[in-house]
ROSE-154138 format. One record per residue (C-alpha): z, x, y. Coordinates in steps of 0.25 Angstrom, whole numbers, plus 5000, padded with zeros to 4 digits. Example, Ala and Ser with C-alpha at 12.3 -4.5 7.8 and 13.67 -1.06 7.14 Angstrom:
2
<site c3="5031" c1="5049" c2="4982"/>
<site c3="5029" c1="5055" c2="4996"/>
END
This chain:
207
<site c3="5013" c1="4942" c2="5008"/>
<site c3="5013" c1="4956" c2="5005"/>
<site c3="5018" c1="4961" c2="5018"/>
<site c3="5029" c1="4970" c2="5025"/>
<site c3="5035" c1="4963" c2="5038"/>
<site c3="5034" c1="4972" c2="5050"/>
<site c3="5044" c1="4968" c2="5058"/>
<site c3="5040" c1="4978" c2="5068"/>
<site c3="5026" c1="4973" c2="5069"/>
<site c3="5028" c1="4967" c2="5083"/>
<site c3="5032" c1="4979" c2="5088"/>
<site c3="5019" c1="4987" c2="5084"/>
<site c3="5004" c1="4985" c2="5089"/>
<site c3="4994" c1="4984" c2="5078"/>
<site c3="4984" c1="4992" c2="5090"/>
<site c3="4993" c1="5004" c2="5090"/>
<site c3="4991" c1="5017" c2="5081"/>
<site c3="5003" c1="5022" c2="5071"/>
<site c3="5010" c1="5035" c2="5072"/>
<site c3="5001" c1="5042" c2="5064"/>
<site c3="4991" c1="5037" c2="5074"/>
<site c3="4984" c1="5027" c2="5063"/>
<site c3="4981" c1="5013" c2="5067"/>
<site c3="4992" c1="5006" c2="5061"/>
<site c3="4988" c1="4996" c2="5047"/>
<site c3="4987" c1="4983" c2="5055"/>
<site c3="4975" c1="4989" c2="5063"/>
<site c3="4969" c1="4997" c2="5052"/>
<site c3="4969" c1="4984" c2="5044"/>
<site c3="4963" c1="4976" c2="5055"/>
<site c3="4953" c1="4986" c2="5059"/>
<site c3="4949" c1="4987" c2="5043"/>
<site c3="4948" c1="4972" c2="5042"/>
<site c3="4938" c1="4971" c2="5053"/>
<site c3="4929" c1="4983" c2="5050"/>
<site c3="4927" c1="4975" c2="5038"/>
<site c3="4924" c1="4964" c2="5045"/>
<site c3="4935" c1="4955" c2="5039"/>
<site c3="4942" c1="4943" c2="5045"/>
<site c3="4958" c1="4943" c2="5041"/>
<site c3="4953" c1="4931" c2="5031"/>
<site c3="4943" c1="4940" c2="5024"/>
<site c3="4953" c1="4951" c2="5024"/>
<site c3="4964" c1="4942" c2="5017"/>
<site c3="4952" c1="4937" c2="5007"/>
<site c3="4949" c1="4951" c2="5004"/>
<site c3="4963" c1="4958" c2="5003"/>
<site c3="4971" c1="4946" c2="4998"/>
<site c3="4980" c1="4948" c2="5009"/>
<site c3="4983" c1="4936" c2="5017"/>
<site c3="4976" c1="4933" c2="5032"/>
<site c3="4990" c1="4932" c2="5038"/>
<site c3="4995" c1="4944" c2="5031"/>
<site c3="4983" c1="4953" c2="5034"/>
<site c3="4985" c1="4948" c2="5049"/>
<site c3="4999" c1="4952" c2="5051"/>
<site c3="4997" c1="4965" c2="5044"/>
<site c3="4985" c1="4968" c2="5054"/>
<site c3="4994" c1="4965" c2="5065"/>
<site c3="5006" c1="4974" c2="5059"/>
<site c3="5015" c1="4963" c2="5056"/>
<site c3="5016" c1="4965" c2="5042"/>
<site c3="5014" c1="4978" c2="5034"/>
<site c3="5007" c1="4976" c2="5021"/>
<site c3="5013" c1="4982" c2="5009"/>
<site c3="5004" c1="4991" c2="4998"/>
<site c3="5000" c1="4978" c2="4991"/>
<site c3="4995" c1="4972" c2="5004"/>
<site c3="4987" c1="4985" c2="5008"/>
<site c3="4981" c1="4986" c2="4995"/>
<site c3="4976" c1="4973" c2="4995"/>
<site c3="4971" c1="4975" c2="5009"/>
<site c3="4966" c1="4988" c2="5005"/>
<site c3="4957" c1="4981" c2="4994"/>
<site c3="4953" c1="4972" c2="5002"/>
<site c3="4947" c1="4981" c2="5011"/>
<site c3="4942" c1="4990" c2="5000"/>
<site c3="4950" c1="5001" c2="5005"/>
<site c3="4961" c1="5009" c2="5001"/>
<site c3="4975" c1="5005" c2="5005"/>
<site c3="4978" c1="5019" c2="5010"/>
<site c3="4965" c1="5019" c2="5020"/>
<site c3="4970" c1="5006" c2="5026"/>
<site c3="4984" c1="5012" c2="5030"/>
<site c3="4977" c1="5025" c2="5038"/>
<site c3="4973" c1="5038" c2="5040"/>
<site c3="4958" c1="5042" c2="5041"/>
<site c3="4946" c1="5035" c2="5035"/>
<site c3="4948" c1="5037" c2="5021"/>
<site c3="4939" c1="5047" c2="5012"/>
<site c3="4928" c1="5041" c2="5006"/>
<site c3="4927" c1="5042" c2="4989"/>
<site c3="4918" c1="5054" c2="4988"/>
<site c3="4918" c1="5064" c2="4974"/>
<site c3="4928" c1="5074" c2="4975"/>
<site c3="4937" c1="5069" c2="4985"/>
<site c3="4952" c1="5071" c2="4985"/>
<site c3="4965" c1="5068" c2="4994"/>
<site c3="4977" c1="5075" c2="4996"/>
<site c3="4991" c1="5070" c2="5000"/>
<site c3="5001" c1="5080" c2="5001"/>
<site c3="5015" c1="5078" c2="4999"/>
<site c3="5023" c1="5067" c2="5008"/>
<site c3="5009" c1="5063" c2="5014"/>
<site c3="5002" c1="5050" c2="5012"/>
<site c3="4996" c1="5040" c2="5021"/>
<site c3="5011" c1="5030" c2="5022"/>
<site c3="5012" c1="5015" c2="5021"/>
<site c3="5025" c1="5010" c2="5019"/>
<site c3="5031" c1="4996" c2="5016"/>
<site c3="5042" c1="4989" c2="5016"/>
<site c3="5045" c1="4993" c2="5001"/>
<site c3="5038" c1="5007" c2="5001"/>
<site c3="5034" c1="5020" c2="5008"/>
<site c3="5020" c1="5021" c2="5004"/>
<site c3="5010" c1="5034" c2="5006"/>
<site c3="4996" c1="5032" c2="5001"/>
<site c3="4992" c1="5046" c2="4995"/>
<site c3="4977" c1="5050" c2="4997"/>
<site c3="4974" c1="5040" c2="5007"/>
<site c3="4962" c1="5046" c2="5012"/>
<site c3="4953" c1="5043" c2="5000"/>
<site c3="4947" c1="5030" c2="4999"/>
<site c3="4942" c1="5021" c2="4988"/>
<site c3="4952" c1="5028" c2="4979"/>
<site c3="4954" c1="5023" c2="4964"/>
<site c3="4969" c1="5026" c2="4965"/>
<site c3="4979" c1="5024" c2="4978"/>
<site c3="4990" c1="5034" c2="4976"/>
<site c3="5003" c1="5031" c2="4984"/>
<site c3="5016" c1="5037" c2="4987"/>
<site c3="5028" c1="5027" c2="4988"/>
<site c3="5043" c1="5026" c2="4991"/>
<site c3="5048" c1="5013" c2="4986"/>
<site c3="5060" c1="5007" c2="4996"/>
<site c3="5059" c1="4993" c2="4990"/>
<site c3="5071" c1="4990" c2="4982"/>
<site c3="5069" c1="4976" c2="4978"/>
<site c3="5057" c1="4967" c2="4975"/>
<site c3="5061" c1="4958" c2="4986"/>
<site c3="5056" c1="4970" c2="4997"/>
<site c3="5042" c1="4966" c2="4991"/>
<site c3="5034" c1="4954" c2="4999"/>
<site c3="5027" c1="4952" c2="4985"/>
<site c3="5023" c1="4960" c2="4971"/>
<site c3="5012" c1="4971" c2="4972"/>
<site c3="4999" c1="4969" c2="4966"/>
<site c3="4987" c1="4978" c2="4966"/>
<site c3="4973" c1="4976" c2="4960"/>
<site c3="4976" c1="4990" c2="4953"/>
<site c3="4984" c1="4999" c2="4943"/>
<site c3="4996" c1="5007" c2="4948"/>
<site c3="5002" c1="5020" c2="4945"/>
<site c3="5015" c1="5024" c2="4949"/>
<site c3="5026" c1="5037" c2="4947"/>
<site c3="5038" c1="5037" c2="4952"/>
<site c3="5041" c1="5051" c2="4959"/>
<site c3="5056" c1="5048" c2="4963"/>
<site c3="5066" c1="5036" c2="4963"/>
<site c3="5065" c1="5024" c2="4953"/>
<site c3="5054" c1="5013" c2="4956"/>
<site c3="5056" c1="5000" c2="4949"/>
<site c3="5042" c1="4993" c2="4946"/>
<site c3="5042" c1="4978" c2="4946"/>
<site c3="5031" c1="4969" c2="4940"/>
<site c3="5029" c1="4953" c2="4938"/>
<site c3="5025" c1="4958" c2="4923"/>
<site c3="5036" c1="4968" c2="4919"/>
<site c3="5050" c1="4971" c2="4920"/>
<site c3="5055" c1="4980" c2="4932"/>
<site c3="5051" c1="4994" c2="4928"/>
<site c3="5059" c1="5007" c2="4932"/>
<site c3="5052" c1="5020" c2="4935"/>
<site c3="5060" c1="5032" c2="4938"/>
<site c3="5055" c1="5045" c2="4944"/>
<site c3="5044" c1="5051" c2="4935"/>
<site c3="5040" c1="5037" c2="4929"/>
<site c3="5027" c1="5033" c2="4930"/>
<site c3="5019" c1="5019" c2="4930"/>
<site c3="5003" c1="5014" c2="4930"/>
<site c3="5004" c1="4999" c2="4931"/>
<site c3="4993" c1="4987" c2="4934"/>
<site c3="4997" c1="4984" c2="4948"/>
<site c3="4991" c1="4970" c2="4948"/>
<site c3="5003" c1="4964" c2="4941"/>
<site c3="5012" c1="4961" c2="4954"/>
<site c3="5023" c1="4973" c2="4954"/>
<site c3="5033" c1="4979" c2="4963"/>
<site c3="5042" c1="4991" c2="4963"/>
<site c3="5055" c1="4994" c2="4970"/>
<site c3="5065" c1="5008" c2="4970"/>
<site c3="5077" c1="5008" c2="4963"/>
<site c3="5090" c1="5017" c2="4966"/>
<site c3="5093" c1="5025" c2="4979"/>
<site c3="5080" c1="5032" c2="4979"/>
<site c3="5066" c1="5026" c2="4983"/>
<site c3="5056" c1="5027" c2="4973"/>
<site c3="5044" c1="5035" c2="4976"/>
<site c3="5031" c1="5034" c2="4969"/>
<site c3="5017" c1="5037" c2="4968"/>
<site c3="5009" c1="5025" c2="4965"/>
<site c3="4994" c1="5026" c2="4961"/>
<site c3="4984" c1="5013" c2="4963"/>
<site c3="4972" c1="5012" c2="4955"/>
<site c3="4964" c1="5000" c2="4960"/>
<site c3="4956" c1="4993" c2="4950"/>
<site c3="4942" c1="4995" c2="4950"/>
END
């Protein structure tokens, strides 16, 4: 399963709002699924995420990783950033633009990375930019290999990032290095050294 266990889940109520006044992720996902008129089984068929996993996520017993969130977003025909929270996303219109100030972004931490979705107010984007601080130091920290129906560009802002792939040798990237690759090939990333790598990622979905 591509999820991160939440040991504090029993102490939190799915009906409560988060600290920022927004509904928590489990409630948002359940409401979105019902708005689409989908049963859990139908949602599982559309997203490729198991019924049991979806149910536990909706009950806040499991927290999805970025990989799982991307699968759910794809199945719901939405941007992942729109699922996380915030106001209703802006529609795709000519001349639109979005600005994310330094230190801002829509947060989505997992057990391996602290992610912030950039420019999350735009929907139907070709690209999805994410700022990430990679906390993982071992592949054992991940529940499974990441895999997206997309191409991915990354630029290391600080620290040392090691990208692992099922078809290539591990690749070490230092601050200032960039990489572009087919994300449909299973891959993972970890930080190396005392400092957590800080990385800008840009996902471009296959059209």
